[in-house]
Steps between C-alpha positions, in 0.01 A plus 500: 500500500376805684436310826843337496667862479285609791586182684865560440484867626314380801745231580793748451333751744476236751878455507554875509281519812709242693816711578286777614320287749835359629647854549197610681537215745833640611388864560487435868731373795409238745539574868470200746471571867511220747468441869637147504762526779420568864692821515187708566401358845130584501195302404339824373416557133727719308362740249703592182426847374598585142490867425306543832228257393436178699601234237539177689491341844743232622488260789810290595626262239325686212622688186340720240613640156408805305538579122586872515602743232875590476618786709529584873242346735437629850442217750384512861443219758264527784347277772127467428232476765354157514341234717829423683555685825755777477480569131370856514719715284696789657412861460816586286508411137800279421767628254497395135747332284580564142568223249580545132369240249593465140286337227572132520645513853402227762607625847429316833499657847427354834356685805765553768498707821741713700441715810395779267218274348426292202682520157546317179820309451613398155542127459580257219222335305612148620426602860 
C-alpha cells in the first residue's frame, strides 16, 4: 500500500512537470536570417554580429537561425576577410539594426543591399 501511494504521487508529479517544460520552450524567439537571393552581389562571406559578437557566417544560398531571449537585439552585417580576392573588410564599422523579438515569435529576414550598405529586410516565412 505504501509503495502504491508513492507511485501515485510520483506519477502525478510527472504530469505537473509537463506544462512547465512546455512554457520554458517558448521563453525565446526565433530569428532566421537568409542570403538566398542574389541581392548581395559578392561572393564574400557575410558575418552576422549579434550584440557585437560574431554569431554566424553566411555564403550565397545559405541561411541560419537563432533562438534568442525576448527583447531588443542589435544586429550588424559585415563582409568578412576570406580566401576570395577582394573580400577584405573596410576600415569603418557598419551600422547596426535593432530587431525586437517576443517570446514565441518566429521572424525571418533576408540580407539586402543598397548604396549605403547591407541591411536586413523582413520577409515572410514562406519565402
